[in-house]
Structures are given as C-alpha cells and as structure tokens.
N, C-alpha and C positions, 0 to 999 in steps of 0.2 A: 149545023153542023159551022160554018162559016166560023158563029162565035164562038166557037170552045179554036180555033185555028188561029184565031186571033190575040186569045187569052194565051196561049201556047207560047206566039211569037211574042208576044209583049212580058212572058214574062221569060222569055229569056232574055230577050235585050237587058228589061232590068236586072237579070245577074251578072250579066254580063258587066253592067256599067255599075256594079255593087262590087264586082272580082277586079275591075282593075285600078283601087287601094290597093284591096291586097296582093296584088302585084306589084306597086310601088311598094310594097317591103321589103322583096328580094332586088328588083331591078331599081337602079338611078335613074330618076328620070331628069337632072338635076337642078338646080335650087328653087328653093318655093319662093311664093311670094310674103312670105314674112322676112326672108333676107332679101328678096329687091324694094320691098318697099323700106327697109331697114338701111339698105344704102343709099336711095334714092331722100331720104329726110337726114342722111348726113349730109350728104352733098348741098341738101337745100340749105342746112344749119348748120353745122360746124357747132362743133359741140355738144350737142342734144346731145340728155342723158335720160334717154325715158325709168318712167316710174314701173316701180312693182306691182302691178298689182293681182300677185300668185295667192293673195292669202296664206303663203307660209308652203303651198303647195306647188312644188312642180319634180313634176316627171323622169324619171332621168331619160335619157336618150334611147338606152336602151327599151325604155317600157313604153313611151310616146308613141312608136307606130303600132305596139299591141292595146292600146287604147283607142286608137283609131279603128283596129280591129274589132273589136266590142262596140266601136258606135255602130260600126258595116252590120255585123251581126247582132245589133240591135234592132236597126233598118228590115232586116229579112225578116226578121220575127216578127217584127209590127205590117211588113209585105206580108205576108204566107196566111198574118191572120186576117188579113182583109178580103186576101184571095180567097179561104177558106169561108169568110161568112158572104161575101160576093153569090163563091160557087150554091151555097145550100142555100140563099137567097134563091137563087135563079131553079132549084131546081123545083123549091116550094111550088113556083109559080107555076110551071111545068105540069105538075099537079093539078 
C-alpha cells in the first residue's frame, strides 16, 4: 500500500511539473533565458550578429507556445506509458 501512495504522490508531482509550462502560456513570468543571453552577448561583444540556424523553419510567435505544449504532451504520454508498464510488471510480480 505504501508503494502505491508513493507512486500517486510522484505522479501528481510530475503532472504539476509538466503543468507549469502550460500555465506559462497564459501567465507572463518575465523574459526568457534566450532574451537574457542575447542581451548579455550584446553587452560583451557589441555589434555581434547571431547566425540563423533555423534551416528555414521559424515558428510564429503565436505557434511557439503551442509547440511547447506539444512537447509537454509527448512527455506526458511517455510518462504514462512508462507508468503503465511499471504497474503491469508490478502486478505480474505479485502473482
């Protein structure tokens, strides 16, 4: 029973950790690390122009948060699959 409660707590913590970036779409947490790094590079080497390594693919500002949501959903699916396999193996061992 203790093992099940630990799994539930860990699952809730994982879901909370994965939900924070989704909340970030609707709540502004301030500038990102990319912006801060760009400003610092600009201070260290004035006139620096970063090279474009996007290979011609650059999402719009509206689509970018949804790409992060997609990334989170893929992580949730992988987490759910791993948790399901873990539970299935645990039940098999109990038999």
